[in-house]
N, C-alpha and C positions, 0 to 999 in steps of 0.2 A: 504495499499500501501506499503509493509513494502524498509527498508532501503536498497539500492543497496548494496550487497558485495564488497569488494576491489578485485581490479585484479593486482594483482604485478604480473602475466607472462604474461598477456597480456603488460603492462606498457613496462616491461623489451626487450619489439621486437622491439617498435618507439626509435630509436635514433635522431638525430641531423638532420637528411636526409633524413631518409625513416624508410619503415616496415621492418623489415627482413622477408622473409620469408619460413624456414623452420628451424625444430630445431631437439632435438634425443630426445625432452622429460628433454634432461638437459640443453642442449648447444644449441644455436644458430650455424646453418649449415651456417658461413660464407661463402662458395664457393658459397655457391647458390644465394646469393644475395638477390635484393630488387623487388621488383612486381607494375606496374601498378593499375590489380586489388584489391592485397588486401591494396594500399594504400585510394582506391575509398569507399571499403568497410570499410577500418578500419574509414575514414574523415566521413562515418554514422555514425556509434556508437558514437565517442567524439564526434559528433558537438552534437547526441541524450543525452550525459552525461554529455555535457557541459562546456569539457576539453579544456578548446583554446590553452593552450600552443600545446598541441598532433595536435589538428588542424590545425595546423598553421604549422606546422612538413608534415601533412601528401598530407595539400592543397599545398605548397609548392613544392612538391613531385611531383605531379604531373602536373603543371605549367614545368616545371625541363623538365618535359619528353615529352612534343610537340613536334610533327616531324610534320613539313608540318601542313596537314589539320588532319594529327592521331595522334598517339604521338607512343615515343619508350615503347613496353611492358613491359623490364628488365633492371635496370642495374645493374654492378657486384660487388661485394664488394670494389672493390675501388670507388668508384661513377663515373661511365663510360657509360650511358647508351649506351645499346649493337643496333647497327644499322638494327634494325626488327623490327617492323611497326607493334603496337598492336594485338590484336587480334579484333573483334566484342564484344565478350560477353566485353575485359576491356575498350572500348571503351563507350560500353552503361553502363556501371558501374560508370566512371568516370563521365557521364552526369548526372546519377541520383544523384552523390555525389555531384554534383557540383547545381543540378534543388535545390537542400535541405538546401546546403549552404545557398540558397536565402531565404528559407523561414524563418532561422536560422538570416536574416541578418548579414550574415558572407560574407566580400569581395564581396559584391554584383558587383561590374566591374569585377571581373577578372571571379565569377560564369558565368556570361550573356556573356563572351568575349568566355569559353571552350566550352560551351554549342553552343552557333553561329559558333564558326571557326570550330568544326569537321563535322558539318553536315554533309558536300559534303565527307566525307571521310565515315560516319555510311553509308547514305541512298545509299551506292553503295552494302551493305553487302545483302550476302545471307542465312545471318543465322540468326532465328527468336529471341534466347537469345538476341541479343545486342538491337534486338527493343524492347523484352519483360524492359529490364534493362531503355534502352533509353526513355521509354513510362514512365516509374515512374518517373524521373527526369522532365520530359517533365510537367506533371504533377500542378509541383511549377511554372510553367515558364507563362507559358496558353495553357488556353484552343483549338485552333487552331495549339498548334504546339503539343499539348497530342493526338485532332483528326488525325492531322499527323499522329504519329507514331502505334496510334492505327490502324486506317485504315492500316500500312505499314507489322503489322504482324496480324489484320484478314485474310490478302491474304491469309498465309500459312491455314489455315483453311479452305479453298475452298475447297480443291477434297479429305478431313474425311469423315470417314463417322460412321453413328451411332452403327454400327461393331467395326469401329478402329477409335476413333474420336481425332487422335492424328497425330501430321501434319508431323511426319517422320518415317520409315518405321523401326526405332528402337527406340524403349523410350533408352535414355542416363541420362546421370547428371543431374544434374541441374533445374527438372521438373517442382516442382511446382513453379517457379519465373514465368512460364506462367498463368496459374489461378491468383495468384496473383498481378500481372499487370491490368489485365483482370478489376479484382474485386477492384486495386486499384479505377482502373479509373471511374466501375461506382462509386463506392463511393462519387467519386466527384462530379460528373459530372450526375448524376443517369441516369444514361444510361442501361435502362432494360433487353436489345438485349448485351451488355456486361456484366451485373448480369449474364444472363441466358447462354451464352457463356460460363463462369470464371468457373459457378457453376458446369456445365456439363463436362468441363475438370477437375475438381477438382476432382469431382464422382472418374471418371476413372480412377485418378489418384489410388485414395484410394483403390477401387476398387483390381487394380494391385498390391498397397504396403502390399494390406492384404489376396491377394487370396491362398487357403491349406497353410498359411504358419505365422507365427506373426508377427505384424506390424512390416515394417522395410524399409529402403530404397532398390532401387531396386540393385543387384548388378553389380559390373562391369564387373563380370567376367560371358563376357557374352552380356553382357543386356538384354533386352527384345525384340526382335524382334516381327513381326504381327507374328501373327495366330500361336505363342505357349505360350501354356499352364501353361511350366514351368517356374517360376519366379526367376530369381539367387541368392542369398542369402548372397553371398559372392564376394567382397567387399561394405560392407556400409561404406559411409562417412556421416558425419555431416551436407553439406553443404545438402544433399537433406531433410534430418531430419528437416533443422531447416525452410528450402523454404513451408514445408507444414505446419511445424505449423504457418509460416505466412502467411500463403493462407488459411488456415479454420482461424485464427481472422481475414483475411478481413471478409469472409465468414459471419463470426458471427456481425461482424459491420453491416452488408447491412440486413442482417436478425432476428437479435436480439432472433435466434434460439438455446438457451442452450445446443442442440447435437453439436453443431456449432466448439460452446465456450469448450467443452467435449473433440473434435477429435483432437482443437490444442493444451489442455492439455494430450493426449492419445500421440501425436509425443514429447511432452518433454519430455515425460518420457522414450522414448528412451534415452534421456542423462541420464537419472538416474539409468538407470537398467534395464527398461523393454525392453530387447532387447534378440536379440540372443542368446550375451556371458553369459548375466544376470551377466554383471558389467556396474559399474558407467562409463559414458563417460569423466567423466573430477574428479578434486583432487577438492576440496572444502578447500583446505585449500589457493592453490592460483589459485583457476578456470584456472588452466591449464588444454582443454581441448583437450583431444587424436584424432586420425588424422582418424581412422575408427574403423572397424570390421572384418578381414579376418578368411579365414577356419581354422587356429590355432591359432587363439585368438585376445584379443583388438593390435589394433597399436601403440605404447604407444608416437610412434612421436607426434609433438604438433606443428603445422606449425601455420600461421596468418588465411589463412584462418577458420579454425576451431576452432582458441578462437572468435573470431567474429563473427563468427555464432549463438556459444555457447551464448555470451553476448548480442548479439542481441536480440534475442531470449527468453532472459529470462528478457531483459530490455521490449520489448512487450510485452509479456504478463502482466508483473508484472503491467504498464500504464496500458494496455487494449487498444493499440492504435499499426497503422502499418503506415509508411513512404515509 
């Protein structure tokens, strides 16, 4: 296990309030402000790396963004929260971060309160990614809560078929988080049905991402509707590659099959230049990750999401763990 690299670019995105959302690759785009989902994802990374000062800032941001039973999703450059309730995705990620904080014995009372108090809001969502994120956090709380969110997630798969084992008519973004959550649940609680469904879903995603094309995320230029054979190439985003890295690593932890580990490493190669642009997706000097691949080439903006996805992927693979 080698030494984890220094992360000056990621570090520059965190101030004493939260994490800036976007940069142009050189400077922070302050007009874009802060976001809840970046604070939550960032907290996962800083806790994993043992960076307590950064973790304090990000947890504080999450707490300050509370709005009734939910959260505010964004804050302005002036540190004023925009009065719009956060998406279920961002809410689920906040629960995941709070659950992971519990596993690190990091402000347990605050983390428990966050998880308990926002459940009523998340329970009404109609979007499966919110439940997948929440399941990843619930795993650290109790089997009862994990079972509850797993069953919520499972209902989305009721109408799937062998031909299209995906819960939505169009495959869009962050797809790998679904098998990742199911495989993590199976890993922690020994649930064979969850392991089977998680693996089936992951294999289908892998087939879609490699069908008559170089391995890579499904492009958001059209996404992939059911029944369509041609998978869009552009625009590819780091979050989708990262989630496939994590999902295959969880599959490996369950199976012990070296091929699963190799698949995880193959997805990591997307960041290293084995992609449609034949270009490394980060700068090794400061670990600045680029935002994606478009038809005209690499998008060199470098937002918080991209940086977190690269660094957390490197950390999980280096340590052979999932969280």
